[in-house]
N, C-alpha and C positions, 0 to 999 in steps of 0.2 A: 543536680547531678544527673548525668546522662546514664540511662540504663544500658546494660550490655545486651546487644542483640544476640538472640539465639541463632546458632548456625543451622542452616538447612541440612547440613551433612548429618547432624545428630538425628534429625527427624527421618531422614532417608534410611539411616542405619536401623532405626526403630521399625520403620515400615518393612524393610527387607527381612527383619527377623520375625515378622508376624506370619503365622501359618495360615494358609488358605482357609482351613476349617474354622479359624477364629474370626473370620470376617462375616459380618451379618449382611446377607443379601436379601433379606425379607422385603425391603422397600423397592428393590429393583424388579422391573418387569421381566418375565422370561423371554429369552432371545432364542429364536429359531434360526435355521440356516439362512433364510432370506435376509436377515439383518446383516450378515457378513458378506453377502453377494452384491448388495446394492450400496452405492455411496450415499452418505448422509447429505451431501451438498454437491452441486456441480461446480467444483472449484479445483484447480483454477479454470477459468473460462477457456474454451477452445481458442487456440491461436489461429489467425487467418493470415496467409501470406499475401502481402500487397506490395505495390510499388508506391513510394512516397518521395516527393521532392523536398529536400531540406537544404537550407543555406549551407554552403561549404564550411563556413567557420563553426556553425552549430554542430554539424556532423563530426568535424575534426575534434571539437571539444569532447564529445562523448567517446570517440575512438581513442583519444589520448589516455583515457582512463582504463583502457585494456579490454580484455575479454568480457563479454556480457553487455557491451554497449547498447545493443538492441533491447535487451531486457531493461536497462536503465531508462532508455527512451520511453518504453512502454510504461514504466513506473511513473515517470514525470507526467505523461499523458493521463494516466489513471488518476493521479492526484489532482490534476487540473479538472477532469470530469467530475470528481467527487466534490471539488470546491464549487463548481458551477451548480451542482445539485443542492448544495448547502444553502443557496440563496444569496442575494446581493449583500446583506449585512455581514455575513460570514466571509464572503469573498473580500470585501474591503478590509476587514480585520486581518486576514491572512496575507494579502498582497501589500498592505500599507496604504496610507492615505494618499500618497502622490500618484498611485497607479492610474486612477481615473483621469487625472490631468494629463499625464503622459500619453494615455490612450487617445484622448481627445485631440491633443496636439499632433500626434502622429497621423491621425485620420485627416486633419484639416490642412497639414502642410503639403506642398506640392511634391516633395520627395519622401513623404511619410511612408509608413509601413505598408499601407494599402494602395499606394499610388502605382500606376502602371508605368513602365519605362519605355 
């Protein structure tokens, strides 16, 4: 028999009803004004304006998805970078087993991805 999941709404109502004086802050370090004036992390990273050449069909694909296409391009590039940093075993798992064969074929063929026209 499957147990009934407790709704988060009931927890939120309970938390909302809790008075500030009933919360135990003893384990929390004291916070001064400097805590609220400095960020905890440099996120999101600063954007840099660049000029980049993309294949027309790739750009059209992103643009067809509407506003925010540059943000989506940035996300795809970030995921790629994170995959590269994860190491070769993780990359193969994420990209699929045929990816390395396609990459090798593209590099070796005369009209392949890296070939000059």
